[in-house]
N, C-alpha and C positions, 0 to 999 in steps of 0.2 A: 770649259778648258781655256786655257792661256798660253798665247805664243811664248811668252817669256818664262823662265823658270828660276826658283831659288837657286842662288849659288851654292848652297849647302846641300842641294838635293842629290842624291846618290848617283854615280855615273854609272852604276852597275845595273844591268837588266834584271827586271823584276816583273811582277803582275801588273798588266796594263801597258806592256811594252811590246813592240814589234819590230822586226828587222826588214828592211826594204833593201834588196840589191838591184841597183840600177844599170840596166842596159850592158851587162857583161856578155857581149855577143862577139862571135868570131870577127864580124867585119870591123868591129871597133878595136881589135888587137893588132899589134904589130903584124904587117903582111895583109890585112884585111884591106876591104875597100875604102875603108875610112878610119884607118888605124890611128889609135891615140899612142902617142910615144910613151913607152914603158907601160902601156896599158895592161900587160899582162901580168904584171907586178901586183896587181889588185886581187889575183885569183887566189893564192895561198892566204893572203890576209882575210878575204872575205870567207874562205873556208873555215878559218878559225872562229870568226864571228858567228858563222853558221852552227858550227859544233856547239858553241857555247848556248846559243838560244835553243838548240834542239835538246841540250842537256836539261834545261828547265822548262822545256815544253812552251815556248812562247810562239806567236805567229811569225810566219815566214813568207815574204813575198818577194818577187822577182819580177821586174818590168822589162819589156822588150819593144824595140821598134819591129813593126810586123807590116811592112809597107806593101802596096801594090807595085806593079813593075814600072808603072808611069807616076809614080808620085810626085807631087808638087814640089818637094824639097830637091829632086834631082835636076842636075843642070840641063838636061834635055828639055825639061819642062819649065825652065827659067829660075830654078832653085839655085842654092848656093853649093849643094853637096854633089859628089858622083853617087851613082846608084850603090845603096847599102841596105842590108838588112830586109831583102825582098822575102815577102812571107813564103814559107816552105823551103827557101834556098839554104845551103849550106853555111852562107855568110850570116843568116839570121839565127842560126843555132847559138845556144849559150856556150861559153868557153868549154873546151873539151874536160879540163880538169875541175872545172866548177862543180862543187859538191851539192848539186840540186837534186831533190828526191820527190817522192810523191806527196809530200808534207809541206812543199813549198807551192804557194798559189801564184800562177803565172799571170801578170797583167800586159795584155797586148795594148799597144797605143799607135797612134798614126796609121790606122788600119784603111782609111779611104784615100781616094786619089786627091781631093782638093784640101784636105786638112792635114798640116803637120801638129805635132806634139812633142815638145821636149820634157814636158812634165808627165809623171805617171800618174797624175790626177785628171789631166786634161782629156775629156772626152771618154772616162772611164768610170767604173764603180768603186774604185779604190777607197774613197772617203767613205762610202756607205758600208763597204765590208768591214772596214776597220773599226767603224762605230758599232756596228752589230758584234763584234768581238770585244767591246769595251776596251778598246785601245785608246791610249791617251799620249803615250810617248814614242817617237819613232827613231831607230837607229838608222841612218841613211849612208850608203856608200855605193862605189861603183864608178861608171864612166858616163859622161866625162865631167869633171869637176865644173868647169866653166859652161856647159850646156845643160845636158839632162839631169845630172845631180843638182846643179844649181836651181833649175826650174821646179824640180820635184820638192827641194827643201823649202822653196819659196811658198808654193801652193800648199804644202803640209802646214807652214805657219798661218797661211791665210785660212785654213779650214779649222784652225785652232788647236792643232797638235804642237806638242812641244818636240823638239828635234835635236838630236845629237848626231853631227856629222862625223862619219868614221874618217878622221883625217889622214890615217895611214892606209885607208882602203879606197883612196880616190886618186884618179889621175886626170890631168887636162889636156885640151887641145892646144890651148895657147897660139891661136891664129894670130892674135897679137902679142908680143912679150908681156907677160905679167897679168895675162886674163884670169888665170887660175887663182892668182893671189888676191886679185881684185874681188873675184867671186866669193871666195872664202870670207874675206873682210866684209862684203856685203852681206853674206848669210849671218855672220856674227851680229852686224849691226840690226838685222831683222829679228834677232831673237834666239838664233841657233847657237849651240856650243860645241865645241869640238871633243872628241873622246878618241883615245887609242886604246889598243888591246891591253897595254900595261895598267890602264885605268880599271880594266874588269876583274873579277875575281879569277884566280888561276883556273885554267882550263885542265880538268882531269882527263886522262886517256880512258 
């Protein structure tokens, strides 16, 4: 597998593709402990991608932060963030309206006290699972553009997968102004391409 892809290759999902929904959890939505501005806007968009992938029976994955109560990323432990996505808490649950079902494989990350993980590949068996399913290309969206989406895309490319960033299905934290735009540009520079819903085949009800 190669990280770069032919610019003439189809943007439409097909055999060998998989969808990864990154960290669309309550604590990352507006009003959550670490809410991403406008983060709830990704839910209806990701639902449409999920519907499309289901229709053609392609693999579906959803990553989630699943932290212990005293996780190293929390401010009380010297980390940068307020407590969020504590395993088993309401804040760690996926967004209420996100259309996840039993066909979606859940990947939990950053599950130990001493280790953080922005990427869905870090400390998980995600790459191994994808290879077993003969996946070569990943469609990736979710939260947040400049953190967990960015790092998941980077690691996917390092693992040799082709990547299509769901640019209408991401939102960023933008701790510093322009962080999300910078992250998107860097993902493109590494070999990812952007795709939007209108680039796909029409979704039939």
